[in-house]
DRENVOVEX-98322 format. One record per residue (C-alpha): x, y, z; residue in three letters. Coordinates in Angstrom, 3 decimals. Layout:
BEGIN
          X          Y          Z   rest
          X          Y          Z    ALA
...
//
This chain:
BEGIN
          X          Y          Z   rest
     12.032    112.730    -40.452    MET
     10.927    109.767    -42.497    LYS
     14.398    108.865    -43.480    ASN
     15.482    109.294    -39.879    ILE
     12.829    106.833    -38.702    ASN
     13.777    104.354    -41.617    ARG
     17.419    104.462    -40.647    ILE
     16.508    103.833    -37.002    LEU
     14.154    101.097    -37.940    GLY
     17.086     99.283    -40.049    ILE
     19.361     99.838    -37.149    GLY
     17.098     98.280    -34.601    VAL
     16.515     95.321    -37.049    MET
     20.291     94.934    -37.489    SER
     20.866     94.890    -33.917    VAL
     17.957     92.359    -33.416    MET
     19.696     90.084    -36.091    MET
     22.975     90.356    -34.329    ILE
     21.582     89.533    -30.948    ALA
     19.532     86.563    -32.208    CYS
     20.294     83.531    -30.180    THR
     19.658     79.991    -31.142    THR
     18.910     77.334    -28.468    ASN
     21.346     74.465    -29.076    PRO
     18.920     71.777    -27.817    ILE
     15.602     72.962    -29.175    THR
     16.713     74.965    -32.186    GLY
     14.430     78.147    -30.971    ARG
     15.456     81.301    -31.862    LYS
     15.259     84.563    -29.420    SER
     16.294     88.080    -29.077    LEU
     18.796     88.432    -26.120    GLN
     20.366     92.072    -26.126    LEU
     21.451     92.082    -22.505    ALA
     24.887     91.120    -21.080    SER
     24.614     87.592    -19.633    ASN
     27.580     88.447    -17.477    GLN
     25.859     91.499    -15.957    GLU
     22.619     89.600    -15.539    ILE
     24.370     86.827    -13.836    SER
     26.000     89.235    -11.504    ALA
     22.534     90.871    -10.744    MET
     20.988     87.483    -10.239    ALA
     23.630     86.449     -7.549    LEU
     22.819     89.599     -5.484    GLN
     19.153     88.727     -5.534    GLN
     19.959     84.957     -4.868    TYR
     21.918     86.095     -1.611    LYS
     19.047     88.262     -0.808    GLN
     16.487     85.446     -1.119    ALA
     18.607     82.926      0.896    LEU
     19.084     85.561      3.743    SER
     15.454     85.927      4.189    GLN
     14.663     82.012      4.014    ALA
     15.631     78.965      6.033    LYS
     17.984     76.997      4.093    VAL
     18.038     73.161      4.782    ILE
     21.259     71.301      4.427    SER
     22.405     67.790      5.449    GLY
     18.988     66.011      5.148    THR
     18.161     63.176      2.751    THR
     16.039     65.881      0.932    GLN
     18.545     68.562      0.659    ALA
     21.052     65.925     -0.606    LYS
     18.635     64.762     -3.405    SER
     18.147     68.417     -4.700    VAL
     21.982     68.689     -4.796    GLN
     22.505     65.396     -6.303    ASN
     19.871     65.653     -8.908    VAL
     20.826     69.402     -9.782    GLY
     24.290     68.060    -10.243    LEU
     23.548     65.433    -12.534    ARG
     21.505     67.734    -14.743    ILE
     24.119     70.315    -14.645    LYS
     26.831     67.913    -15.821    ASN
     24.514     66.536    -18.463    ALA
     24.219     70.095    -19.918    ALA
     27.920     70.688    -19.569    ASN
     28.516     67.355    -21.489    ASN
     26.259     68.317    -24.176    TYR
     27.298     71.790    -24.662    TYR
     30.890     70.685    -24.867    ARG
     30.043     68.069    -27.329    GLY
     28.699     70.463    -29.784    ILE
     31.491     72.988    -29.246    GLY
     29.229     75.564    -27.220    ARG
     30.867     75.201    -23.797    GLU
     31.684     78.951    -23.771    ALA
     27.816     79.493    -23.505    ASP
     27.997     78.163    -19.796    LEU
     31.320     79.971    -18.883    ALA
     29.677     82.448    -16.708    ASN
     27.531     79.685    -14.606    TYR
     28.257     79.116    -10.999    GLN
     25.770     76.463     -9.944    TRP
     24.232     76.462     -6.683    GLU
     21.359     74.146     -5.502    PHE
     19.535     74.884     -2.291    ASN
     16.446     73.546     -0.507    LEU
     14.199     76.168      1.194    LEU
     11.957     75.545      4.068    ASP
      8.801     77.029      2.621    ASP
      5.181     75.430      1.942    LYS
      4.981     77.284     -1.342    GLN
      4.766     74.646     -4.322    VAL
      7.680     76.216     -6.254    ASN
     11.177     76.134     -7.499    ALA
     13.157     78.459     -9.765    TRP
     16.759     78.875    -11.332    CYS
     18.202     82.260    -11.773    MET
     20.185     83.284    -14.570    PRO
     23.846     81.965    -13.862    GLY
     22.675     78.971    -12.392    GLY
     21.561     79.806     -8.958    LYS
     18.749     77.215     -8.060    VAL
     16.152     77.159     -5.294    ALA
     13.649     74.350     -4.475    VAL
     11.005     74.785     -1.785    TYR
     10.023     71.742      0.528    THR
      6.317     72.531     -0.575    GLY
      6.872     70.937     -4.035    ILE
      8.703     67.817     -2.839    LEU
      5.465     65.798     -1.877    PRO
      4.450     66.373     -5.493    ILE
      7.829     65.303     -6.925    THR
      8.081     62.067     -4.721    LYS
     11.179     60.770     -6.380    THR
     14.425     61.906     -7.666    ASP
     12.930     61.344    -11.148    ALA
     10.028     63.635    -10.341    GLY
     12.615     66.192     -8.919    LEU
     14.462     65.895    -12.069    ALA
     11.397     67.158    -14.032    VAL
     11.338     70.157    -11.812    VAL
     15.000     70.920    -11.920    LEU
     15.343     70.042    -15.785    GLY
     12.576     72.623    -16.289    HIS
     13.938     75.243    -13.958    GLU
     17.450     74.987    -15.290    ILE
     16.326     75.047    -18.912    SER
     14.763     78.549    -18.209    HIS
     18.217     79.705    -17.229    ALA
     20.249     77.865    -20.100    LEU
     17.747     78.965    -22.754    ALA
     18.347     82.606    -21.639    GLY
     14.641     83.161    -20.981    HIS
     15.428     85.898    -18.399    GLY
     17.587     87.665    -20.931    ASN
     14.839     87.416    -23.701    GLU
     12.344     89.037    -21.228    ARG
     14.721     91.618    -20.161    ILE
     15.509     92.417    -23.700    SER
     11.931     92.782    -24.796    GLN
     11.519     95.283    -21.676    ALA
     14.629     97.246    -23.038    MET
     13.201     97.626    -26.387    ILE
      9.871     98.648    -25.148    ALA
     11.127    101.195    -22.458    GLU
     14.272    102.516    -24.374    TYR
     13.700    101.677    -28.144    GLY
     16.326    103.168    -30.265    GLY
     18.753    103.797    -27.391    ALA
     19.912    100.300    -27.556    ILE
     21.617    101.109    -30.818    LEU
     24.279    103.050    -29.158    GLY
     24.273    100.939    -26.219    SER
     23.379    103.798    -24.224    THR
     21.560    101.888    -21.448    ILE
     23.391    102.457    -18.477    SER
     23.991     99.844    -15.676    ASN
     21.441    101.678    -13.599    GLY
     18.755    101.451    -16.241    GLN
     19.539     97.787    -16.780    LEU
     19.397     97.049    -13.083    ALA
     15.942     98.658    -12.988    SER
     14.617     96.464    -15.629    ILE
     16.095     93.408    -13.691    PHE
     14.508     94.253    -10.525    GLN
     11.251     94.716    -12.575    GLN
     11.777     91.179    -13.880    ALA
     12.973     89.540    -10.725    TYR
     11.387     91.412     -7.944    PRO
     12.720     89.354     -5.055    LEU
     11.662     89.920     -1.640    GLY
     10.586     88.305      1.492    ALA
      8.039     86.444     -0.721    GLN
      9.720     85.347     -3.916    VAL
      7.925     86.481     -7.004    ALA
      9.848     85.638    -10.096    LEU
      9.692     86.786    -13.707    LEU
      6.679     85.299    -15.410    LYS
      7.836     83.504    -18.358    TYR
      5.627     83.429    -21.759    GLY
      3.791     80.249    -22.638    ARG
      6.249     79.563    -25.707    SER
      8.998     79.670    -23.106    GLN
      7.274     77.453    -20.680    GLU
      7.007     74.827    -23.629    LEU
     10.629     75.283    -24.495    GLU
     11.548     74.794    -21.023    ALA
      9.204     71.641    -20.860    ASP
     11.047     70.248    -23.820    GLU
     14.504     70.899    -22.979    MET
     14.037     69.873    -19.406    GLY
     12.702     66.537    -20.729    LEU
     15.976     66.112    -22.873    TYR
     18.370     67.304    -20.040    LEU
     16.661     64.802    -17.400    MET
     17.039     62.102    -19.798    SER
     20.673     62.910    -20.484    MET
     21.276     62.889    -16.892    ALA
     19.679     59.320    -16.668    GLY
     16.323     60.041    -15.276    TYR
     13.325     58.232    -17.039    ASP
     11.592     61.122    -19.101    PRO
      8.222     58.957    -18.688    ARG
      8.060     60.115    -15.273    GLU
      7.344     63.711    -16.748    ALA
      3.640     63.053    -17.424    GLN
      2.722     61.586    -13.900    PRO
      4.626     64.426    -12.217    PHE
      2.599     66.995    -14.155    TRP
     -0.744     65.044    -13.276    GLN
      0.161     65.467     -9.712    ARG
      0.985     68.917    -10.097    MET
     -2.376     69.621    -11.662    GLU
     -4.105     67.652     -8.999    ALA
     -2.558     69.943     -6.412    ALA
     -4.400     73.011     -7.817    SER
     -7.019     74.235     -5.345    THR
    -10.041     76.068     -6.967    GLY
     -9.138     78.606     -9.365    ASN
     -5.753     79.282     -7.892    ARG
     -2.915     77.049     -9.146    PRO
      0.406     76.510     -7.461    PRO
      2.850     79.275     -8.120    GLU
      4.880     76.748    -10.213    PHE
      1.840     76.489    -12.540    LEU
      0.851     80.209    -12.839    SER
      2.098     81.002    -16.404    THR
      2.211     77.374    -17.778    HIS
      0.347     76.068    -20.640    PRO
     -2.917     74.321    -20.171    ASN
     -2.637     70.705    -19.100    PRO
     -3.872     69.327    -22.546    ASP
     -1.328     71.484    -24.369    THR
      1.459     70.295    -22.242    ARG
      0.674     66.525    -22.232    ARG
      0.275     66.628    -26.028    ALA
      3.805     68.688    -26.236    ASP
      5.634     66.156    -24.000    LEU
      4.061     63.185    -25.980    GLU
      5.540     64.705    -29.120    LYS
      9.027     65.076    -27.701    HIS
      9.151     61.741    -25.908    MET
     10.790     59.539    -28.404    ALA
     13.719     61.937    -28.782    LYS
     13.938     61.989    -24.939    ALA
     13.899     58.257    -24.636    LEU
     16.947     58.183    -27.187    GLN
     18.796     60.457    -25.018    TYR
     17.673     58.272    -21.855    TYR
     18.929     55.191    -23.772    ALA
     22.267     56.700    -24.510    ALA
     22.736     57.612    -20.828    ALA
     22.240     53.682    -19.968    GLY
     18.476     53.931    -19.145    GLY
     16.180     50.822    -19.916    LYS
     13.522     51.601    -22.490    ILE
//
């Protein structure tokens, strides 16, 4: 039995090494066992469900801003990945940016590039640069594969060695996905870990800079977001985020590099 467990342990470690993914922007490594193509397909179904239960705003100045800022950040990401020879990473992305009429202070990006911004967050973003902070952060969650990472952790916790023989069925994967992304009438998306939130902050800062938005607008945005907290109940957008001091220090640590990206995109330092 000890030998079997040892062999199983070695096998699990081998799978984990093979499935280890390196973020090309931050350099962070993460375990991503699930199929991105399957996750994106499930995300598309959930996204359609979310839109069917919401009032989608189109044609307004705010809706156009969501579209324009989102596309600029998407294009910046495409250019970066293409420049380092990793354009295949984005092959399954089918980008879509929608503004939803909802008082919640929130925004999210599903795996595969399906983005929603709630009108409730717009008084805090104030400008396109503020909106770029939000969209850069949320798009970074998708590009970094944070959903895959959390789903992979759940796969190991629930099925353990079964992953060695790829015996997890589509139904089992779908069940884990539903737990991670329980979309309903009220959207309650996957809660990312603090390390993932900090990575999305860093990566989002770089992406908005590459897209030509001043990264120095990030600190004021997060200050406005913190000010929007009422009592002990922060906005959903802040529910799993690092404490404000940690975020401020982390953003400041990455600002010099972000400003280099911003200057390269034609921004004035």
